[in-house]
N, C-alpha and C positions, 0 to 999 in steps of 0.2 A: 598951884599949892607944889610942896616945899619934902621932900621926904630926908627923914633925919637918917644913915647908916649908923650913925657909931661915933664919936670923938669927932673929929670937926667937921665931918662930912655930909654935906646934904645937896641935895642933886631934885631939879625939876620932874615932877610927878608925869609931867608928857614926854620926859626927856626915854621913859621908860621902856624896854621892849621883853622883857619881864625878869620874871621872879623867881628862882628855884633852890627847892632844900639842893643843902651840898653832898647831902647823906646817900637821895633818894636818885640825884639826876645823873652824880660820877658814877653809877652805875655800866651807864652805854660810854663802848668803847669810842665812838662818835664825840660825845660830850668831854673826856677826858681827852682827845684828840683838841678838839679846841678849846678848853679850856692853855692847852698845851701850847700849840701854837699861839691867843691870847698873849701868853705869858713872855713868847720869844721874841713876839712885836711888841716888849713893854707898855700893854694894854690892861695888867693885869692891876688893880688896886687896893691891896689890902689894907682896910680900913682899921682891923687890931691886931693884934696880936693874940689874942686872945684863938681856942679854938675857934674857926669858924663854921660858923652853922648853917649858912643859904650864901648864893654870891646875886648879883644884879647885873643885868646887864642893859647900857643905854645909853643911849646916840650922844653924839660930842657936836659943838656946833658944823662940824666938816662930817658928818655922818656918818665919821669911824663909830663901828660900837666900844665901848672899854666895860670891862669886866669888875665891879666891884664885890671883894669876898666881904664879909660880915661875921661877924659874932652874935650876929639880929636875927629869931627864927625869921625864915618865908612867911610862916602866917601873921606872924607878929608886924611884917610889912608891908603883908598885903593888908590885914585890918586900917596902918596907917594911911593908907594910901588912902580911905574909903572906895574904893574900885565894888566892893562888897557889896555895900549900902544900896550903892547906885545900880547896880545887877536884882537886889533884892523891890525896891523897886519897880522892875517893870513888870 
């Protein structure tokens, strides 16, 4: 299954490490430091030029983690993955 992050960016759901709300998660210095290091390493992909609402961590083919910044809310992305539906059925 694939997840559309905006514009022309689609990722495999199985490659997702985490989906995070950018406003609440960047309160932590650790998260800000991680995002800064990822930016310097060239592993950040900004999917939209609009105000970012969330970021998604994904593993690539070489098992490196890339960060996708998107204007779609983390709640909407989570619903699109169907992950919450799977938990509800347990």
